[in-house]
C-alpha positions as CSV (number, residue, x, y, z in Angstrom):
1,M,-23.9,35.0,20.8
2,A,-27.2,36.6,20.0
3,Q,-27.5,39.5,17.7
4,D,-30.2,42.2,17.8
5,V,-31.0,42.7,14.1
6,E,-32.5,46.2,14.5
7,S,-29.7,47.8,16.5
8,G,-26.8,45.7,15.2
9,A,-25.8,44.9,18.8
10,V,-24.3,41.6,19.7
11,R,-24.8,39.9,23.1
12,V,-21.6,38.1,24.3
13,P,-20.9,36.2,27.5
14,A,-19.3,38.2,30.3
15,C,-17.5,37.8,33.6
16,I,-18.5,39.9,36.6
17,E,-15.6,40.9,38.9
18,G,-16.6,43.3,41.6
19,N,-18.4,46.1,39.9
20,D,-16.8,45.4,36.5
21,T,-18.5,43.5,33.7
22,I,-15.8,42.1,31.4
23,P,-16.9,40.8,28.0
24,S,-15.6,37.3,27.2
25,I,-14.9,36.9,23.5
26,L,-12.9,34.2,21.9
27,L,-10.9,35.5,19.0
28,Q,-9.2,33.5,16.3
29,Q,-5.4,33.7,16.1
30,V,-4.2,36.2,13.5
31,Y,-0.9,35.6,11.7
32,V,1.1,38.6,10.5
33,F,3.9,38.1,8.0
34,P,6.1,40.8,6.4
35,K,4.6,42.1,3.1
36,L,5.6,40.1,0.1
37,E,7.7,42.0,-2.4
38,F,7.6,40.2,-5.7
39,K,10.7,40.9,-7.9
40,S,8.9,39.8,-11.0
41,K,5.6,38.7,-12.5
42,K,6.9,35.2,-12.5
43,Q,7.4,35.2,-8.7
44,E,3.9,36.7,-8.2
45,R,2.4,34.0,-10.5
46,F,4.3,31.3,-8.5
47,F,2.8,32.6,-5.2
48,W,-0.8,32.7,-6.4
49,M,-0.4,29.3,-8.1
50,T,0.9,28.0,-4.8
51,V,-2.1,29.4,-3.0
52,R,-4.4,27.7,-5.5
53,D,-2.6,24.4,-5.2
54,V,-2.4,24.4,-1.4
55,K,-6.1,25.2,-1.1
56,K,-6.9,22.3,-3.4
57,T,-4.5,19.7,-2.0
58,L,-4.1,20.4,1.7
59,P,-7.4,18.8,2.6
60,Y,-6.4,15.6,0.7
61,A,-3.0,15.5,2.4
62,K,-4.7,15.8,5.8
63,L,-7.1,13.1,4.7
64,I,-4.3,10.8,3.6
65,A,-2.6,11.3,7.0
66,S,-5.8,10.4,8.7
67,I,-6.3,7.3,6.6
68,I,-2.7,6.1,7.2
69,S,-3.2,6.5,10.9
70,D,-6.4,4.5,10.7
71,V,-4.8,1.8,8.6
72,D,-1.8,1.6,10.9
73,S,-4.1,1.2,13.8
74,S,-6.1,-1.5,12.1
75,L,-3.0,-3.4,10.9
76,S,-1.6,-3.4,14.5
77,K,-4.6,-5.4,15.6
78,I,-4.2,-8.1,12.9
79,D,-1.7,-10.9,13.6
80,S,-1.6,-12.9,10.5
81,E,0.4,-11.7,7.5
82,K,-2.2,-13.3,5.2
83,E,-5.0,-11.3,6.9
84,K,-2.9,-8.1,6.7
85,K,-2.4,-8.6,3.0
86,K,-6.1,-9.3,2.5
87,F,-7.0,-6.2,4.5
88,M,-4.6,-4.0,2.6
89,E,-5.9,-5.2,-0.8
90,K,-9.4,-4.5,0.2
91,K,-8.5,-1.1,1.6
92,E,-6.5,-0.2,-1.5
93,E,-9.5,-1.1,-3.8
94,E,-11.8,0.9,-1.6
95,L,-9.6,4.0,-1.6
96,V,-8.9,3.7,-5.4
97,N,-12.6,3.5,-6.1
98,T,-13.4,6.5,-3.9
99,Y,-10.5,8.9,-4.6
100,K,-9.2,8.1,-8.1
101,P,-11.8,10.2,-9.9
102,I,-11.1,13.1,-7.7
103,L,-7.3,12.9,-7.8
104,K,-7.3,12.4,-11.6
105,K,-8.7,16.0,-11.8
106,L,-5.6,17.5,-10.1
107,T,-3.2,19.4,-12.3
108,F,0.4,18.4,-12.6
109,S,1.5,21.1,-10.2
110,Q,-1.2,20.1,-7.7
111,G,0.0,16.5,-7.9
112,K,3.5,17.6,-7.1
113,M,2.2,19.8,-4.2
114,L,0.2,16.8,-2.9
115,I,3.4,14.7,-2.8
116,K,5.1,17.5,-0.7
117,L,2.2,18.0,1.6
118,V,1.9,14.3,2.2
119,D,5.5,14.4,3.5
120,R,4.6,17.4,5.7
121,E,1.5,15.8,7.2
122,C,2.8,12.2,7.5
123,D,6.5,12.8,8.2
124,Q,7.3,10.3,5.5
125,T,7.7,10.6,1.8
126,S,5.0,9.2,-0.5
127,Y,7.6,6.7,-1.7
128,A,8.3,5.5,1.9
129,L,4.5,5.2,2.6
130,I,4.0,3.1,-0.6
131,K,7.0,0.9,0.3
132,Q,5.7,0.4,3.9
133,F,2.2,-0.5,3.0
134,R,2.4,-2.1,-0.5
135,G,6.0,-3.2,-0.8
136,G,9.3,-2.2,-2.4
137,F,8.4,-3.3,-5.9
138,R,5.2,-1.1,-6.1
139,A,7.1,1.8,-4.6
140,F,9.8,1.4,-7.2
141,F,7.2,1.1,-10.0
142,W,5.3,4.2,-8.9
143,Q,8.5,6.2,-8.4
144,G,9.6,5.3,-12.0
145,F,6.1,6.3,-13.3
146,A,6.3,9.6,-11.4
147,R,9.8,10.3,-12.6
148,M,8.7,9.9,-16.2
149,F,6.4,12.9,-15.7
150,G,8.9,15.0,-13.8
151,A,7.6,14.3,-10.3
152,N,9.4,12.6,-7.4
153,L,7.7,10.5,-4.8
154,K,10.8,10.9,-2.6
155,S,10.3,14.7,-2.5
156,E,10.7,16.0,1.1
157,Y,9.1,19.0,2.6
158,D,11.6,21.3,4.3
159,A,10.2,24.7,5.3
160,M,13.4,25.5,7.2
161,T,15.8,25.6,4.3
162,D,13.9,25.3,1.0
163,D,12.7,28.7,-0.2
164,R,9.8,27.3,-2.1
165,D,8.7,25.3,0.9
166,K,8.9,28.4,3.1
167,I,6.4,30.1,0.8
168,V,4.2,27.0,0.9
169,E,4.3,26.9,4.7
170,R,3.3,30.6,4.9
171,V,0.4,29.9,2.5
172,I,-0.7,26.8,4.6
173,I,-0.7,28.9,7.8
174,L,-2.7,31.6,6.2
175,V,-5.2,29.2,4.6
176,E,-5.7,27.2,7.8
177,A,-6.3,30.5,9.7
178,G,-8.8,31.6,7.1
179,Q,-6.7,34.6,6.2
180,L,-6.2,33.7,2.6
C-alpha cells in the first residue's frame, strides 16, 4: 500500500469485476468480549496484573514450546541413550546460560504465570516436561523447590472451568490480536 502524504489518500489493491472496482483490503481479526465489570479494586488489580504478566511471559512460553519441539525432533534422530544424554546436558547448559539471567528477573507472579502458560502452549505441565527430558529425580527436586515458594510445577491450564484461567485466556487473545 502506498500513501500520498499530501492528501492522506492510501492506494490499495483492487479487483475489477465488470464495471466495478472493488478495493481488496486485508483486515486483522477483531475480538469483542463483554465489558468487564469489576466488583472490587482487588479484581481490577488482578486483571491488570494478569495483563502485565501475560505480556511478559507469553513470548517465553511460546519460545519454550518451540525449543521443546526442536529438542524432541533432535532426540528422535539420536539412537544411543548415551548420545541423547550428552545432547541433553549440552542443550541444558546452553539454555541455562542464555535464559537464566532473563528468567531471574521475573516476579513471583510472572513465574507462576509462566508455569501455567507452558502447560497451555505445550499441553504438558512443567513437571511432566522436566520428568520427560531430565528424569524423575530432577522433576521431584524442582517441584519441591517450587512448592517451598508457593508455586506448583504441576499446575494445569484450564480455561474452560477455572475462572482465573478464563481471564488469562481472554487477555492472551487480546494481546495476540494487538488489542491490549
